[in-house]
Every structure is written in C-alpha cells, then in structure tokens.
N, C-alpha and C positions, 0 to 999 in steps of 0.2 A: 522509421523502418525497423522491422524485426527480422532477424535471420533465424529460420527454422531448419535444423539439421536432422537427418534421419540416419542413424548408425546401423540400422537393420539392412539386410539385403533385399527385403521386400518393400514395395512402395507403401507409404503411409498416407492416410487421408484424414488429416485433422480438420476440425471445424474451428472457426474464429467468430467471436462475438464481443460486444461491448458491454461492460458493466460499470456503473458509475456511482457517485455519491457515497463514498466509503470512508469518510473522515470520522466516523464515530469511534470513540475510545474502545479499544480492544474488540473491535467488530470482527467476527470470524466469518460471517456470511455476507457477501456483497449483494445488495438488492437488485433484482432484475427489473422491478417496476420503476417507472420514471419518478424521481424524487422532486420536490419543490426546488426550483432554481437550478435544475440539472442542465448540464451542457451536452447531454446525450444527442440532441438534434444537430449539434455542430460537428459531431465526429462521424467520419465516413471510413469504412474499412474496404479494402480492395475487393474482396469477395469472401463469402462465408465458408466456402469449402475449397481446399487446395489439395494438390497431390504432390508429395515430396518423394522423388524417386529414391530407391534403395541406395544408400551411401551418398546421397545428395544433400544439397542445401538450397533452400528457396528464400528469397527476400520477399517479405510480406509488408505491404505499405498500408498506412492509414494516414488520414489528414484531418485537420481541425479547421473549419471555416467559422471564425468568430464574427458574429454580426456587428456591423458598424455601431449600432446603438447598445451594445452589451455593456453592462456596468463594470467598473474596475473591480477586480477580484481575482479569483482563481478557478480554473476548470480542472477538476480532478477526475481521472477516469482510468480504467484498466482495460487493456485489450487482452482477452482471454483466448487461449488456444488449447484445445483438448482433443484427444483421440476420438475418432468417430466410433470405432469398434475396439473393444478391449483385445489385447494380445493374450494369448494363453501361455502361461509359464508352466512347464512340466518339471516336476521333481519328485522322485521316489513314488511314481505312480499317481501323484496328485496333480490335477489340472487346476490352475488358479488363474482367473481372469485378472489382468492388470491393465490399468489405464492411467493416464497422467494429465495434468492440467498446468499450463504455464500462464502466469499473469504478469503482464508488462504494465507497471504502474506509471502513469504520466501526470505530472503537475505542470499546468500551463498558466503562466501569469497573464492576466488580461489587463491591458492599460497600465495604470500605476498601482495595481493591487500590491499590497505589501503587508507583512505581519506587523503588529505592534504589541510586543510581549512586555508584560509587567510581572515582576517576581516579588512575592511576599514571603517573608520568613528570613531565616530558617526557624523551624519550631520542631518540637518532638511530637511524633504521631505514633499511633499503635497500628501495627500491621501483623496479622497472624499471631497476636498475643505478645509481640515484641515491640519495644519502644525503639523507634529509629528516627534519624534526622529527616526532615521533610521540608519542601518548598511548595508554595502554591503559585501557579503560573496562570495568568489570564491573558488571552489574546483578543484585543479589541480591534484588530486590523481586519483586512479583507482577504488575506491569504494565510496559509499555514506558516508557522515558524518552527524552527528547530533550535534546540538548546543542547549544549554539551559543556562538559567541564567536570570538576570534582569539588566536593565539599570536604574539607579536612578539619579535624578538630581533635580534642583530647577529652576522653570520657572522665567520669567521676573518680576512676581509679588511676588516672594519669596515663592511660594507654592511648597512644595516638591512633587515629583511625581515618580512613579515607573512603568516601562513597561517591558514586556517580549516579546521575539521573536514570531512573528506570523507564521513564517516558521521555522521548526526545522530540516528538512531533506534537504541536499544539495547533488545533484547527481554530478558525475565526470564531469569536464569541463563545469559546468553550473555556471553562475553568478546569484545571486538572491539578492534582497533587502529585508531585514528583518525589519519590523517595529513593 
C-alpha cells in the first residue's frame, strides 16, 4: 500500500502505472515494454486514475499474485504515480508548468531466491584519470544482493584513507566493479 498526500487546496488527479525490469546498472529510464522474465503480469494496481482531495491523503493498493510454478528468484518492479495535468507555477510574470512523478520500488523474493555474492580484489583501477581502490563483485544468485562497508588502507606516502562502495546493489548474474 502507498499513501498519496495532496498538500494543495485543489483536488489532484494522479495516474498510476507499473514499470518493471529495472535492475540494469545506472539505468535512468525504466522500460515500459515487457522484458524477458518480467513479473509484470503478476502485479495488479487498484486503479489507474485516482482523485486525492485537497489537503487529503489516499491509500493506494497494489498486489502481487505469484504463480505456483514461478521459479525461485526475485520480482522487481516500480509502481509509478504521476500528475495527470501539470500545475502552473507563477513567478514574476512567468508561468511554468510543473509536474512530478513518484516511484515506489518493490523487491519481492520468490520462493528461496537469494543472492550469492563473490568479491574479487582489492585492486587499483583507473576512474576519470585517477587511480582508486576497487573491488569486482559477481552475483551468481537468483536475487539482488547489497554490499556495504569500508575499505581502509595506507597510500604510498603513508597517508591513511578510507573509501566505501560506490555501487551497493548487485543484480543476479551481473558483474560490477565497485570503487
């Protein structure tokens, strides 16, 4: 369930829809088309259009019906809610249309789906012309895994340094370098 609030005095009419299959590294756009292995057919949203009264809050429901024969793994999807019509912001004689989009990201483990992370390194890698400490992480599991922590060391000049992973989410069967 997602709660949508409207702080305006006028009613808001946002639209809701599903977008899935977003585990690609640094992916900025979520694909609308059905991806191979997508769990989109399992996800139901309450209704595509809602009315949130001025100053009000509405609870918006979605559900996932996992088929009995679904393989172990992970269903990753986003419920997207966005304004149907842009609001007009007025300032110094300028009218500017403004709209927003909220994405609620859901990770649902199916059966005994789990990550299996393997870390290789550390090593020195070049990023933007600079040499930095790096690890390579491989996930041979059936669900995404997360990594956190710090890598501490001393450089060639004896200066102590600490770094943390730049990437923390590792999707199944994906290799990534974390620096």
